[in-house]
ZAPA-465012 format. One record per atom (N, C-alpha, C): residue in three letters; z, y, x. Coordinates in steps of 0.02 Angstrom, whole numbers, padded with zeros to 5 digits, always signed. Example, Ala and Ser with C-alpha at 12.3 -4.5 7.8 and 13.67 -1.06 7.14 Angstrom:
ALA+00390-00284+00660;ALA+00390-00225+00615;ALA+00390-00165+00660;SER+00354-00112+00642;SER+00357-00053+00684;SER+00394+00002+00645;
//
This chain:
UNK-00065+00633-00079;UNK-00035+00631-00001;UNK-00110+00630+00038;UNK-00120+00668+00098;UNK-00168+00663+00117;UNK-00201+00626+00165;UNK-00251+00575+00144;UNK-00292+00543+00213;UNK-00293+00588+00258;UNK-00283+00539+00332;UNK-00275+00540+00397;UNK-00320+00528+00418;UNK-00345+00516+00489;UNK-00386+00466+00530;UNK-00367+00439+00592;UNK-00390+00392+00602;UNK-00358+00357+00648;UNK-00383+00358+00710;UNK-00438+00370+00720;UNK-00474+00406+00778;UNK-00530+00436+00763;UNK-00559+00461+00827;UNK-00633+00477+00808;UNK-00685+00442+00778;UNK-00681+00388+00789;UNK-00731+00349+00728;UNK-00744+00405+00649;UNK-00696+00407+00643;UNK-00674+00438+00579;UNK-00691+00406+00514;UNK-00691+00331+00508;UNK-00694+00274+00471;UNK-00646+00269+00465;UNK-00577+00288+00473;UNK-00501+00240+00475;UNK-00465+00271+00453;UNK-00416+00240+00403;UNK-00393+00326+00363;UNK-00331+00259+00365;UNK-00273+00320+00340;UNK-00197+00276+00328;UNK-00176+00286+00269;UNK-00109+00265+00264;UNK-00073+00268+00195;UNK-00103+00212+00137;UNK-00117+00164+00159;UNK-00154+00117+00119;UNK-00095+00078+00090;UNK-00022+00097+00093;UNK+00026+00094+00061;UNK+00066+00136+00047;UNK+00087+00154-00019;UNK+00116+00204-00064;UNK+00102+00240-00089;UNK+00104+00272-00142;UNK+00081+00333-00154;UNK+00103+00386-00187;UNK+00151+00384-00250;UNK+00180+00415-00271;UNK+00246+00433-00207;UNK+00288+00368-00248;UNK+00336+00339-00184;UNK+00304+00323-00109;UNK+00348+00341-00072;UNK+00325+00341+00003;UNK+00359+00261+00009;UNK+00402+00228-00014;UNK+00411+00177+00003;UNK+00410+00119-00045;UNK+00379+00070-00016;UNK+00366-00006-00052;UNK+00400-00058-00039;UNK+00435-00097-00097;UNK+00482-00144-00055;UNK+00430-00227-00082;UNK+00447-00270-00030;UNK+00422-00320-00056;UNK+00439-00364-00055;UNK+00425-00436-00077;UNK+00482-00504-00091;UNK+00473-00544-00027;UNK+00522-00567-00014;UNK+00525-00613+00051;UNK+00521-00685+00029;UNK+00541-00694-00031;UNK+00526-00789-00025;UNK+00437-00796-00021;UNK+00430-00847+00000;UNK+00372-00888-00003;UNK+00334-00876-00072;UNK+00268-00866-00076;UNK+00221-00893-00138;UNK+00243-00964-00172;UNK+00244-00986-00233;UNK+00256-01037-00238;UNK+00186-01088-00220;UNK+00179-01132-00207;UNK+00139-01157-00189;UNK+00091-01162-00109;UNK+00129-01111-00087;UNK+00105-01107-00030;UNK+00142-01115+00035;UNK+00147-01146+00078;UNK+00193-01158+00121;UNK+00169-01117+00187;UNK+00232-01089+00220;UNK+00220-01024+00276;UNK+00192-01059+00316;UNK+00155-01021+00355;UNK+00108-01031+00425;UNK+00162-01010+00498;UNK+00164-01046+00525;UNK+00218-01049+00594;UNK+00193-01042+00642;UNK+00213-01000+00689;UNK+00200-00939+00747;UNK+00151-00968+00803;UNK+00090-00972+00759;UNK+00033-01009+00800;UNK-00009-00941+00848;UNK-00005-00979+00921;UNK-00024-00905+00969;UNK-00111-00906+00976;UNK-00147-00852+00987;UNK-00200-00850+00972;UNK-00232-00914+01056;UNK-00275-00939+01045;UNK-00317-00970+01113;UNK-00387-00993+01094;UNK-00425-00961+01110;UNK-00515-00984+01071;UNK-00525-01006+01007;UNK-00547-01045+00979;UNK-00570-01060+00919;UNK-00508-01056+00860;UNK-00511-01011+00819;UNK-00449-01001+00773;UNK-00463-01070+00703;UNK-00429-01086+00668;UNK-00443-01138+00603;UNK-00415-01084+00550;UNK-00446-01109+00497;UNK-00448-01055+00442;UNK-00357-01055+00435;UNK-00317-01128+00453;UNK-00246-01124+00432;UNK-00205-01051+00453;UNK-00253-01053+00519;UNK-00207-01023+00572;UNK-00234-00932+00565;UNK-00277-00921+00519;UNK-00295-00844+00537;UNK-00221-00801+00526;UNK-00178-00822+00484;UNK-00139-00784+00462;UNK-00083-00764+00520;UNK-00068-00813+00553;UNK-00025-00821+00595;UNK-00075-00801+00675;UNK-00121-00787+00679;UNK-00135-00759+00731;UNK-00160-00682+00731;UNK-00172-00679+00673;UNK-00162-00612+00648;UNK-00119-00550+00659;UNK-00058-00591+00629;UNK+00015-00556+00636;UNK+00023-00557+00724;UNK+00003-00608+00730;UNK+00022-00602+00824;UNK+00002-00556+00851;UNK-00064-00550+00856;UNK-00113-00496+00884;UNK-00094-00427+00857;UNK-00075-00415+00785;UNK-00014-00350+00786;UNK+00025-00369+00815;UNK+00062-00390+00820;UNK+00136-00388+00841;UNK+00130-00367+00930;UNK+00077-00414+00958;UNK+00081-00410+01027;UNK+00048-00348+01040;UNK+00011-00300+01013;UNK-00028-00207+01025;UNK+00046-00190+01021;UNK+00059-00189+00978;UNK+00129-00142+00987;UNK+00163-00144+01012;UNK+00183-00214+01046;UNK+00254-00236+01097;UNK+00241-00190+01146;UNK+00150-00211+01160;UNK+00142-00177+01254;UNK+00141-00092+01229;UNK+00127-00044+01163;UNK+00118-00007+01167;UNK+00169+00034+01162;UNK+00234+00011+01152;UNK+00309+00029+01158;UNK+00342+00020+01225;UNK+00323-00052+01231;UNK+00355-00069+01317;UNK+00402-00107+01286;UNK+00401-00160+01234;UNK+00450-00227+01222;UNK+00419-00284+01250;UNK+00463-00312+01236;UNK+00460-00399+01289;UNK+00438-00447+01231;UNK+00419-00437+01163;UNK+00432-00492+01119;UNK+00371-00490+01107;UNK+00308-00488+01142;UNK+00230-00500+01123;UNK+00212-00516+01185;UNK+00166-00558+01168;UNK+00122-00597+01216;UNK+00053-00595+01210;UNK+00012-00583+01249;UNK-00060-00592+01251;UNK-00111-00665+01257;UNK-00133-00678+01223;UNK-00159-00729+01219;UNK-00205-00747+01273;UNK-00202-00809+01304;UNK-00239-00846+01377;UNK-00336-00813+01346;UNK-00365-00822+01301;UNK-00425-00797+01275;UNK-00411-00774+01206;UNK-00466-00732+01213;UNK-00478-00690+01156;UNK-00504-00737+01092;UNK-00473-00734+01037;UNK-00477-00765+00986;UNK-00546-00769+00956;UNK-00575-00829+00918;UNK-00640-00826+00894;UNK-00645-00837+00844;UNK-00714-00847+00781;UNK-00717-00857+00753;UNK-00712-00787+00693;UNK-00695-00786+00653;UNK-00664-00710+00591;UNK-00661-00653+00655;UNK-00598-00682+00698;UNK-00602-00610+00718;UNK-00634-00588+00781;UNK-00706-00621+00776;UNK-00768-00569+00815;UNK-00817-00538+00753;UNK-00795-00553+00695;UNK-00825-00533+00633;UNK-00792-00451+00630;UNK-00845-00423+00610;UNK-00825-00355+00571;UNK-00822-00341+00495;UNK-00737-00320+00495;UNK-00682-00323+00436;UNK-00646-00275+00437;UNK-00632-00241+00372;UNK-00591-00203+00357;UNK-00529-00235+00365;UNK-00482-00216+00382;UNK-00401-00221+00380;UNK-00360-00164+00409;UNK-00297-00174+00360;UNK-00240-00132+00369;UNK-00172-00184+00395;UNK-00145-00120+00428;UNK-00084-00171+00457;UNK-00010-00129+00440;UNK+00021-00148+00386;UNK+00089-00129+00366;UNK+00154-00150+00394;UNK+00183-00097+00421;UNK+00264-00107+00458;UNK+00318-00101+00404;UNK+00355-00149+00397;UNK+00407-00136+00357;UNK+00469-00149+00394;UNK+00542-00115+00368;UNK+00606-00145+00391;UNK+00623-00220+00365;UNK+00661-00257+00410;UNK+00678-00311+00384;UNK+00752-00316+00392;UNK+00806-00338+00336;UNK+00762-00391+00256;UNK+00749-00334+00209;UNK+00757-00276+00230;UNK+00750-00233+00135;UNK+00685-00232+00140;UNK+00634-00229+00182;UNK+00546-00220+00183;UNK+00551-00159+00163;UNK+00578-00091+00187;UNK+00548-00024+00168;UNK+00516+00002+00214;UNK+00439+00040+00178;UNK+00390+00035+00215;UNK+00404+00105+00269;UNK+00370+00067+00350;UNK+00375+00093+00402;UNK+00317+00120+00440;UNK+00277+00097+00406;UNK+00205+00136+00418;UNK+00139+00091+00407;UNK+00102+00119+00377;UNK+00018+00090+00367;UNK-00015+00124+00380;UNK-00079+00064+00416;UNK-00136+00109+00429;UNK-00192+00072+00440;UNK-00244+00088+00435;UNK-00301+00029+00430;UNK-00375+00068+00433;UNK-00418-00006+00436;UNK-00491+00026+00438;UNK-00515-00013+00390;UNK-00547+00047+00322;UNK-00557+00020+00249;UNK-00636-00023+00262;UNK-00680+00000+00296;UNK-00742-00035+00304;UNK-00753-00076+00373;UNK-00787-00105+00370;UNK-00804-00170+00429;UNK-00830-00123+00488;UNK-00781-00069+00511;UNK-00814-00037+00578;UNK-00821-00073+00660;UNK-00750-00123+00657;UNK-00741-00145+00709;UNK-00730-00226+00696;UNK-00756-00253+00778;UNK-00722-00341+00765;UNK-00672-00323+00730;UNK-00629-00402+00718;UNK-00562-00414+00672;UNK-00513-00381+00724;UNK-00515-00424+00791;UNK-00461-00411+00827;UNK-00450-00350+00866;UNK-00500-00315+00862;UNK-00490-00243+00897;UNK-00474-00204+00847;UNK-00523-00201+00783;UNK-00472-00169+00726;UNK-00403-00177+00710;UNK-00381-00243+00717;UNK-00315-00265+00711;UNK-00257-00222+00746;UNK-00286-00222+00819;UNK-00260-00210+00868;UNK-00228-00113+00872;UNK-00285-00076+00848;UNK-00279-00021+00850;UNK-00253-00015+00774;UNK-00260-00027+00721;UNK-00233-00025+00659;UNK-00142-00039+00668;UNK-00139-00092+00709;UNK-00057-00095+00712;UNK-00023-00057+00759;UNK-00063-00027+00786;UNK-00021+00025+00851;UNK-00025+00075+00820;UNK-00066+00100+00771;UNK-00081+00184+00735;UNK-00023+00160+00686;UNK-00029+00110+00660;UNK+00036+00107+00600;UNK+00107+00107+00621;UNK+00120+00093+00691;UNK+00182+00095+00714;UNK+00204+00149+00740;UNK+00128+00197+00769;UNK+00161+00257+00816;UNK+00121+00314+00769;UNK+00077+00317+00734;UNK+00057+00377+00707;UNK+00024+00393+00650;UNK+00081+00343+00594;UNK+00078+00348+00536;UNK+00118+00421+00529;UNK+00096+00493+00508;UNK+00140+00561+00499;UNK+00200+00551+00456;UNK+00214+00513+00423;UNK+00258+00497+00394;UNK+00352+00468+00393;UNK+00307+00455+00445;UNK+00383+00429+00479;UNK+00378+00444+00553;UNK+00427+00425+00607;UNK+00442+00438+00689;UNK+00402+00375+00701;UNK+00368+00364+00756;UNK+00355+00328+00809;UNK+00414+00270+00804;UNK+00377+00202+00803;UNK+00423+00149+00815;UNK+00437+00130+00891;UNK+00490+00129+00893;UNK+00511+00109+00971;UNK+00549+00048+00976;UNK+00542+00038+01053;UNK+00551-00024+01071;UNK+00599-00057+01056;UNK+00668-00028+01030;UNK+00718-00034+01018;UNK+00718-00072+00945;UNK+00671-00056+00906;UNK+00655-00047+00842;UNK+00613-00118+00801;UNK+00581-00125+00857;UNK+00517-00175+00843;UNK+00551-00236+00824;UNK+00600-00272+00853;UNK+00634-00328+00836;UNK+00664-00330+00765;UNK+00666-00257+00732;UNK+00692-00266+00670;UNK+00623-00245+00611;UNK+00574-00244+00622;UNK+00524-00235+00580;UNK+00496-00302+00561;UNK+00451-00315+00496;UNK+00400-00342+00500;UNK+00337-00331+00490;UNK+00283-00356+00490;UNK+00202-00354+00492;UNK+00183-00377+00450;UNK+00137-00338+00380;UNK+00091-00372+00357;UNK+00032-00362+00365;UNK-00014-00375+00372;UNK-00088-00395+00383;UNK-00119-00395+00319;UNK-00171-00349+00309;UNK-00229-00363+00261;UNK-00311-00354+00284;UNK-00322-00413+00270;UNK-00408-00398+00274;UNK-00435-00428+00227;UNK-00459-00355+00212;UNK-00517-00345+00157;UNK-00589-00358+00149;UNK-00611-00367+00090;UNK-00675-00393+00064;UNK-00731-00326+00082;UNK-00788-00321+00077;UNK-00827-00285+00052;UNK-00818-00238-00019;UNK-00828-00179-00015;UNK-00823-00137-00074;UNK-00838-00141-00117;UNK-00837-00154-00192;UNK-00908-00169-00243;UNK-00897-00100-00288;UNK-00939-00078-00295;UNK-00945+00005-00336;UNK-00929-00005-00403;UNK-00872+00033-00439;UNK-00844+00015-00502;UNK-00887+00075-00547;UNK-00948+00073-00567;UNK-00965+00135-00617;UNK-00916+00136-00676;UNK-00947+00192-00702;UNK-00880+00213-00756;UNK-00883+00177-00815;UNK-00924+00157-00839;UNK-00915+00105-00888;UNK-00855+00036-00883;UNK-00871+00018-00813;UNK-00825-00041-00798;UNK-00746-00005-00773;UNK-00728+00055-00794;UNK-00667+00086-00755;UNK-00610+00094-00833;UNK-00570+00052-00844;UNK-00531-00019-00790;UNK-00528-00062-00815;UNK-00583-00082-00850;UNK-00587-00152-00881;UNK-00604-00181-00820;UNK-00630-00167-00776;UNK-00658-00199-00720;UNK-00598-00211-00656;UNK-00552-00183-00671;UNK-00510-00206-00623;UNK-00435-00240-00648;UNK-00421-00300-00592;UNK-00365-00336-00614;UNK-00305-00331-00557;UNK-00261-00324-00595;UNK-00202-00292-00560;UNK-00196-00357-00511;UNK-00165-00351-00433;UNK-00139-00400-00407;UNK-00188-00436-00367;UNK-00260-00409-00381;UNK-00310-00445-00340;UNK-00374-00399-00313;UNK-00377-00346-00362;UNK-00412-00282-00335;UNK-00364-00234-00311;UNK-00372-00200-00250;UNK-00362-00127-00223;UNK-00423-00098-00237;UNK-00406-00017-00224;UNK-00461+00026-00260;UNK-00462+00081-00197;UNK-00523+00099-00180;UNK-00532+00176-00149;UNK-00584+00215-00194;UNK-00553+00285-00195;UNK-00599+00330-00244;UNK-00622+00389-00177;UNK-00658+00413-00196;UNK-00693+00477-00161;UNK-00728+00527-00206;UNK-00721+00582-00200;UNK-00752+00636-00218;UNK-00753+00684-00143;UNK-00806+00696-00136;UNK-00833+00735-00079;UNK-00785+00729-00030;UNK-00740+00754+00023;UNK-00710+00747+00086;UNK-00651+00714+00048;UNK-00615+00705+00007;UNK-00590+00688-00035;UNK-00561+00591-00039;UNK-00541+00568+00008;UNK-00538+00493+00003;UNK-00468+00467-00005;UNK-00459+00409-00054;UNK-00386+00368-00082;UNK-00396+00315-00063;UNK-00353+00272-00054;UNK-00364+00204-00056;UNK-00268+00160-00068;UNK-00273+00110-00101;UNK-00231+00100-00109;UNK-00224+00010-00121;UNK-00200-00036-00057;UNK-00207-00093-00063;UNK-00172-00136-00125;UNK-00215-00192-00146;UNK-00194-00224-00193;UNK-00118-00235-00219;UNK-00071-00253-00168;UNK-00006-00265-00176;UNK+00017-00206-00201;UNK+00013-00149-00196;UNK+00046-00095-00211;UNK+00064-00083-00297;UNK-00013-00088-00340;UNK+00006-00125-00410;UNK+00068-00163-00425;UNK+00058-00215-00392;UNK+00121-00264-00411;UNK+00167-00252-00412;UNK+00195-00217-00350;UNK+00248-00204-00308;UNK+00279-00140-00369;UNK+00225-00088-00387;UNK+00244-00041-00436;UNK+00262-00062-00505;UNK+00235-00096-00534;UNK+00244-00125-00583;UNK+00175-00092-00634;UNK+00133-00077-00594;UNK+00070-00033-00624;UNK+00027-00062-00659;UNK-00018-00052-00721;UNK-00064-00078-00756;UNK-00138-00064-00719;UNK-00211-00073-00736;UNK-00247-00073-00705;UNK-00266+00033-00707;UNK-00260+00066-00772;UNK-00275+00121-00759;UNK-00197+00187-00712;UNK-00156+00145-00711;UNK-00117+00172-00678;UNK-00135+00164-00611;UNK-00163+00120-00589;UNK-00190+00091-00525;UNK-00244+00140-00494;UNK-00281+00161-00551;UNK-00349+00203-00533;UNK-00308+00293-00531;UNK-00240+00292-00563;UNK-00205+00352-00561;UNK-00195+00360-00484;UNK-00155+00310-00479;UNK-00113+00333-00425;UNK-00172+00312-00366;UNK-00206+00295-00370;UNK-00275+00296-00315;UNK-00305+00362-00303;UNK-00309+00394-00375;UNK-00329+00467-00369;UNK-00293+00513-00339;UNK-00221+00507-00345;UNK-00162+00560-00319;UNK-00173+00551-00245;UNK-00188+00473-00233;UNK-00173+00469-00147;UNK-00237+00511-00128;UNK-00291+00518-00153;UNK-00351+00570-00138;UNK-00331+00626-00124;UNK-00279+00662-00170;UNK-00259+00721-00166;UNK-00322+00756-00242;UNK-00335+00684-00272;UNK-00365+00730-00350;UNK-00318+00705-00396;UNK-00332+00725-00459;UNK-00286+00740-00516;UNK-00291+00675-00544;UNK-00245+00661-00588;UNK-00236+00582-00620;UNK-00288+00577-00672;UNK-00314+00515-00673;UNK-00369+00542-00732;UNK-00444+00549-00721;UNK-00449+00576-00626;UNK-00506+00606-00612;UNK-00555+00544-00607;UNK-00542+00475-00626;UNK-00575+00429-00616;UNK-00607+00403-00666;UNK-00609+00455-00727;UNK-00630+00465-00777;UNK-00720+00488-00777;UNK-00708+00539-00726;UNK-00775+00586-00719;UNK-00824+00541-00674;UNK-00883+00556-00672;UNK-00941+00514-00650;UNK-00954+00554-00560;UNK-00914+00606-00576;UNK-00920+00628-00494;UNK-00881+00606-00447;UNK-00833+00562-00474;UNK-00774+00543-00445;UNK-00813+00459-00412;UNK-00812+00416-00342;UNK-00832+00377-00359;UNK-00787+00332-00361;UNK-00778+00269-00383;UNK-00737+00201-00369;UNK-00751+00134-00361;UNK-00714+00114-00302;UNK-00746+00043-00273;UNK-00685+00004-00276;UNK-00693-00041-00283;UNK-00627-00118-00270;UNK-00642-00160-00233;UNK-00579-00187-00208;UNK-00582-00241-00151;UNK-00547-00289-00170;UNK-00546-00330-00134;UNK-00493-00383-00128;UNK-00464-00385-00051;UNK-00427-00431-00034;UNK-00375-00425+00016;UNK-00338-00490+00026;UNK-00362-00515+00109;UNK-00289-00583+00116;UNK-00254-00547+00137;UNK-00177-00558+00111;UNK-00136-00528+00151;UNK-00088-00582+00190;UNK-00087-00576+00230;UNK-00012-00621+00290;UNK+00032-00572+00301;UNK+00099-00614+00288;UNK+00156-00585+00303;UNK+00205-00628+00333;UNK+00246-00573+00370;UNK+00296-00628+00413;UNK+00355-00615+00378;UNK+00393-00684+00390;UNK+00451-00703+00323;UNK+00497-00664+00367;UNK+00502-00670+00433;UNK+00556-00632+00479;UNK+00513-00604+00531;UNK+00561-00548+00566;UNK+00529-00526+00612;UNK+00507-00584+00676;UNK+00439-00576+00711;UNK+00438-00638+00751;UNK+00417-00707+00740;UNK+00433-00696+00659;UNK+00456-00770+00636;UNK+00374-00802+00607;UNK+00400-00837+00551;UNK+00343-00883+00513;UNK+00305-00827+00479;UNK+00222-00841+00450;UNK+00191-00815+00424;UNK+00171-00847+00351;UNK+00163-00815+00305;UNK+00152-00840+00227;UNK+00093-00796+00219;UNK+00034-00830+00190;UNK-00040-00794+00159;UNK+00014-00773+00057;UNK-00003-00715+00075;UNK+00029-00721-00036;UNK-00026-00709-00052;UNK-00012-00746-00132;UNK-00041-00771-00193;UNK-00046-00694-00229;UNK-00103-00690-00268;UNK-00107-00637-00314;UNK-00085-00677-00368;UNK-00064-00631-00419;UNK-00031-00668-00483;UNK-00094-00701-00519;UNK-00080-00739-00554;UNK-00121-00774-00597;UNK-00142-00733-00662;
//
């Protein structure tokens, strides 16, 4: 599946979720030992505990404004802290309660302050993912959002593939010339893939052959992600944990 651009910045790409299958299902139960975050509203400085709730609220509010829905509200003040830092971010929309993929777009690289990039990615995932029709105002209340905050990319030299990949912790990006593909860490878990299958799937995402990662001509990068997800539309938010 071909990567497409979110904006003229040419640094944002879509399809962070789903490779060969275009639908990914998510678990709806809270992670063990992780209490759900309640729906905090952004207002100035943000504590670490509130990051997920604020991030998801910003995503939902941006799409609500874009489609003319009524279930989103803007913060009185722009959130500070991490939301002013440049971070890579993906926003995924899924149906509720089935959690079928409805759209996923993001910025792999930290090219924008998080609050700005998050809003742009949320709207683009809802309205511009070419695999799906645009989300409507009447549909938004039946969707849940996942927000993935990405760490910087770390190159994986050829001898470290696939031993340097840990399923559940790592997402991957592969590049060869203009061909690029990215899969978020949760994809391998939901598909039941091992490290080699994740490498193969990321190559396919980029339009490359399975096993292309074995070539020095293909650059491979790993990254991690903090994933926050709504348990129900406009409801509680939890942080997903990587498998041990």
